[in-house]
N, C-alpha and C positions, 0 to 999 in steps of 0.2 A: 504494500500500500504506500509506503514511504517513497519507494522508487518511482511509482506512478506519479505521485505529487511532484517530485523533483523534475521528472521529464515534462510534465504538463507546464510547470512554472518556466522551465527553460524554453519550451515551445512558444509560450505567451511572450516571453522576453524577446525572442528572435522576431516574432511577428510585430511587436511594438517597434523594434528598431527599423524593420522594413517600412512600416507605416510612416514613421518620422522622416526617413530618408525620402520616401515618395512625396510626402508633404512639402519638403524643402524644394525638390525639383519642380513640383507643381506650382508652388508659390513664386519661384523665380520666373517660370514660364508665363504665369498670369500677369505678374507685375511688369515684366519686360514688354508685354504686348498691349499695355494700357496707353491709349492716346493721351497726349499731354493736356488736352482740354479737360480730361476727367480726373486729373491728379488732385485738384482742389476738393471736389466732393468726396473722393476716396480718403483724402487726408482728414477731412472732418469726421467721416465715419470711423476711421481708425482712432481718432482722438476720443470719441465717445466710448469706444470699446476699451481703450486704455484707462479712461476714467473709471469704468466699472471695475477693472482689474485693480486699480489703486484702492478703491473702496474695499474690495475683497481682501486685499493684502493688509489693510488697516484692521479689518475685523479679525483676520487670522492672527495678526501680531498681538492684538488685544487679548486674545484667548490663550496665547502661549503661556506655558508655565514659566515663572521667573527663573527657574534653574535650568531651563532648556535653552542653552546659549546658542545652539545651532539654529533653532527656530527663530530666536530673536534676531540673530544676525541676518539670516535669509529674509525674514520679514522686513527688517529695516532696509535691506538692499532692494527688495521688491517695491517698497513704497518710494524709496528715493529714485530708483531708476525709472519706475513708472511715471512718477511726477515729472522727471526730466523729459521723458518722452512726450507727455501730454503738453507741457509748456513749449517744447521745441516744435511740436506739431502745430500748435496754435500760432506760433511766430511765423513759421513757414507759410501757413494758410493765409495769415494776414498779409504777408508780403506778396503772395501770389494774387490776392484780391486787389491789392493796391495797383497792380499792373493793369487791371481792367477799368479803373476809374478814369474819368476824363480829367485832364489837367487844365487848370485855370491859368490864364496868362495875366 
């Protein structure tokens, strides 16, 4: 029984690695074929998704045990990097939208 569980766990791990690798290639292919006119709406959508991720990271960080240093460090990194991503995305989106505004002389 124990050998069966180990084999099943190993098979699931290999399948997970395959799925992640395929997702990486698919993401690169999809992003590289997006016309430049659609980058601003996609950036706004990505910002919304990352905002949800930051909220989730804050919740997980708040529920972590004070003695679980790994969870605290990874939670802090998730909040920090997610916040950087959201802020950077909004800055880029704002700059792109400024390009479409009419200039006054």
